[in-house]
C-alpha positions as CSV (number, residue, x, y, z in Angstrom):
1,M,-11.2,16.1,3.0
2,T,-8.7,15.7,0.2
3,A,-9.5,14.7,-3.3
4,L,-7.2,12.5,-5.3
5,T,-6.4,14.4,-8.4
6,E,-5.0,13.6,-11.8
7,E,-2.1,16.1,-11.0
8,M,-1.1,13.9,-8.1
9,Y,-0.9,10.8,-10.3
10,Q,1.0,12.8,-13.0
11,I,4.1,13.4,-11.0
12,F,4.9,9.7,-11.3
13,D,4.7,9.8,-15.2
14,Q,8.4,10.2,-15.3
15,P,10.8,8.5,-17.6
16,E,13.6,8.6,-15.0
17,F,13.7,8.9,-11.2
18,S,17.5,8.9,-10.6
19,F,18.7,12.5,-9.8
20,K,22.0,11.7,-11.6
21,K,20.2,10.8,-14.9
22,I,17.7,13.6,-14.6
23,K,20.5,16.1,-14.3
24,E,22.0,14.8,-17.5
25,H,19.0,16.0,-19.5
26,H,17.6,18.9,-17.5
27,S,18.8,22.3,-16.3
28,Q,19.2,22.9,-12.6
29,T,16.1,25.1,-12.8
30,E,14.1,22.3,-14.3
31,V,15.4,19.8,-11.7
32,D,14.5,22.2,-8.9
33,Q,11.0,22.6,-10.4
34,L,10.6,18.9,-10.5
35,K,11.6,18.5,-6.9
36,T,9.1,21.2,-5.9
37,Q,6.3,19.4,-7.7
38,F,7.2,16.0,-6.0
39,K,7.5,17.6,-2.6
40,A,4.2,19.4,-2.9
41,V,2.3,16.2,-3.7
42,W,4.2,14.4,-0.9
43,Q,3.3,17.1,1.6
44,T,-0.4,16.5,0.7
45,W,0.2,12.8,1.0
46,K,1.8,13.1,4.4
47,A,-1.0,15.4,5.7
48,V,-3.6,12.9,4.4
49,N,-2.0,10.0,6.3
50,Q,-1.5,12.0,9.4
51,Q,-5.2,12.9,9.3
52,V,-6.1,9.2,8.8
53,A,-3.9,8.3,11.8
54,S,-5.6,10.9,14.0
55,Q,-9.0,9.3,13.2
56,L,-8.0,5.7,14.1
57,P,-9.1,4.5,17.5
58,A,-6.9,6.1,20.2
59,G,-4.1,3.8,21.3
60,K,-4.9,1.1,18.8
61,F,-2.1,1.9,16.3
62,A,1.5,2.9,16.6
63,K,2.6,6.2,15.0
64,V,2.1,6.1,11.3
65,H,5.3,5.9,9.2
66,V,5.2,8.0,6.0
67,E,8.1,7.3,3.7
68,S,10.0,10.3,2.4
69,W,9.6,11.6,-1.1
70,T,13.2,10.9,-1.9
71,N,15.8,8.4,-0.8
72,G,18.6,10.9,-1.4
73,W,19.6,9.5,-4.8
74,N,16.2,9.1,-6.4
75,L,12.8,10.5,-6.5
76,R,10.2,8.0,-5.4
77,D,8.1,6.4,-8.1
78,H,5.4,5.9,-5.5
79,Y,4.5,7.3,-2.1
80,W,4.0,4.9,0.8
81,A,2.9,4.9,4.4
82,A,2.7,2.0,6.9
83,Y,0.3,1.5,9.7
84,R,1.0,-1.0,12.5
85,L,-1.2,-2.1,15.4
86,A,0.4,-1.0,18.7
87,S,0.5,-4.6,19.8
88,L,2.4,-5.5,16.6
89,A,4.6,-2.4,16.4
90,D,7.7,-4.5,16.3
91,A,6.4,-7.1,13.9
92,N,6.8,-7.4,10.2
93,P,3.2,-7.4,9.0
94,C,1.6,-4.0,8.5
95,I,-1.1,-2.2,6.6
96,G,0.5,-0.3,3.7
97,V,-1.0,2.6,1.8
98,M,0.5,3.5,-1.6
99,L,0.0,5.9,-4.4
100,D,1.7,5.4,-7.7
101,R,1.0,6.3,-11.4
102,K,-1.6,3.6,-11.7
103,Q,-3.6,3.5,-8.4
104,L,-4.2,4.2,-4.8
105,Q,-4.1,1.0,-2.8
106,V,-4.5,0.0,0.9
107,Y,-3.3,-3.5,1.7
108,L,-2.2,-6.0,4.3
109,M,1.4,-7.1,3.8
110,F,4.5,-8.7,5.3
111,Q,7.3,-6.2,5.1
112,H,10.4,-8.1,3.9
113,Y,12.7,-5.0,3.9
114,K,14.8,-5.2,7.1
115,S,12.6,-8.0,8.3
116,E,15.5,-9.4,10.4
117,Q,15.0,-6.3,12.7
118,R,11.4,-7.2,13.4
119,R,9.6,-10.3,14.6
120,G,7.4,-12.7,12.7
121,T,8.1,-15.0,9.7
122,P,6.4,-15.1,6.3
123,A,5.1,-18.6,7.1
124,E,3.4,-17.4,10.2
125,Y,1.9,-14.5,8.3
126,N,0.7,-16.7,5.4
127,Q,-1.4,-18.7,7.8
128,L,-4.0,-15.9,7.3
129,L,-4.7,-17.3,3.9
130,A,-6.8,-20.0,5.7
131,V,-9.2,-17.4,7.2
132,I,-9.5,-15.0,4.2
133,S,-12.8,-16.7,3.2
134,A,-14.3,-16.1,6.6
135,W,-13.1,-12.6,6.7
136,A,-14.6,-11.9,3.3
137,D,-18.0,-13.3,4.1
138,N,-20.8,-10.7,3.5
139,R,-18.2,-8.2,2.4
140,D,-18.4,-6.1,-0.8
141,L,-15.5,-7.7,-2.8
142,H,-15.5,-5.0,-5.5
143,S,-12.0,-3.4,-5.8
144,W,-10.3,-6.1,-3.6
145,Y,-7.3,-8.0,-5.0
146,L,-4.7,-10.6,-3.9
147,W,-1.1,-10.8,-5.1
148,D,2.2,-12.2,-4.0
149,K,5.4,-10.4,-3.2
150,N,7.1,-11.4,-6.4
151,E,4.4,-9.8,-8.7
152,M,5.4,-6.5,-10.2
153,E,3.8,-3.4,-8.9
154,F,1.8,-2.6,-12.1
155,T,0.6,-6.1,-12.8
156,D,-3.1,-6.8,-12.9
157,H,-3.7,-8.8,-9.7
158,L,-6.1,-11.6,-8.9
159,P,-9.6,-10.3,-7.9
160,L,-10.5,-11.5,-4.5
161,A,-13.9,-12.6,-5.8
162,E,-12.2,-15.0,-8.3
163,Y,-9.9,-16.3,-5.6
164,L,-12.9,-17.2,-3.4
165,T,-15.0,-18.8,-6.2
166,D,-12.3,-20.6,-8.2
167,A,-10.8,-23.5,-6.3
168,E,-8.0,-24.0,-8.9
169,K,-6.9,-20.4,-8.8
170,Q,-7.1,-20.4,-5.1
171,M,-4.9,-23.5,-4.8
172,Q,-2.4,-22.1,-7.3
173,F,-2.2,-18.7,-5.6
174,N,-1.7,-20.2,-2.2
175,R,1.1,-22.4,-3.5
176,E,2.9,-19.5,-5.1
177,A,2.3,-17.1,-2.2
178,S,3.7,-19.7,0.3
179,Q,7.1,-19.2,-1.4
180,T,7.1,-15.5,-0.5
181,S,4.1,-13.8,1.1
182,F,0.7,-12.7,0.0
183,L,-0.8,-9.2,-0.1
184,L,-4.5,-8.3,0.1
185,G,-5.7,-4.9,-0.7
186,K,-8.4,-2.5,-1.9
187,F,-7.6,-0.4,-5.1
188,A,-8.8,2.8,-6.6
189,F,-7.6,3.0,-10.2
190,R,-6.5,6.2,-12.1
191,K,-9.1,7.4,-14.6
192,Q,-11.5,4.7,-13.4
193,D,-12.3,5.3,-9.7
194,Q,-12.9,8.8,-8.4
195,V,-11.7,9.3,-4.9
196,V,-13.1,12.6,-3.6
197,N,-12.1,11.9,0.0
198,M,-8.7,10.2,0.3
199,E,-8.8,10.2,4.1
200,D,-12.2,8.4,4.2
201,Y,-11.1,5.9,1.5
202,I,-7.9,5.0,3.4
203,L,-9.6,4.9,6.8
204,T,-12.4,2.7,5.6
205,A,-10.0,0.2,3.9
206,I,-7.8,0.1,7.0
207,S,-10.9,-0.6,9.2
208,E,-11.9,-3.4,6.9
209,L,-8.5,-5.0,7.1
210,V,-8.1,-4.7,10.9
211,P,-10.2,-7.8,11.8
212,L,-7.8,-9.9,9.6
213,Y,-4.7,-8.1,10.7
214,E,-5.7,-8.6,14.4
215,K,-5.6,-12.3,14.1
216,L,-1.8,-12.1,14.0
217,Q,-1.9,-11.0,17.7
218,N,-2.8,-14.6,18.7
């Protein structure tokens, strides 16, 4: 059981993530210390996601992909992991898990990065919008949000409850999302939502998203 702490959020409170620019204003000792802090949180993040993966139904998911804490030139301004159903291991949709300075989020997404190397189109994925209402039936909608790929990471997204009850907002969202792709996720916000067990939070959210995600198998 791993608690999500303020210290984990704080590493992302950086004015700059480029190693080149960081080195312009900090000594090598300070740079090394910063790297140590980032890597320590990332190792916790990796362990959490590996533990989550080990608790998923055997054989149902492909190996979890935990993105590195650096891309070589920059520190990451968020940590990310991707879960794919084994039957969709070579497809673009996945369940993403992300921690940044604002929130922990678990969401269904279409991965546009290097999408030409995987199968499935945004249009095919966006057909899930038609069944979100049925998926959400009798579900606790608190902390669930919808957004489209073009929305900025720290934008306040559309609450799922509003999407389901406001026909105009739903129509507008569907129209905009059809130009890119939609994302649907559960959020825990910094200083607002206490997460005492990250593994359980992530595992529960993934389990809730699986029935929707599985519809892409058909």
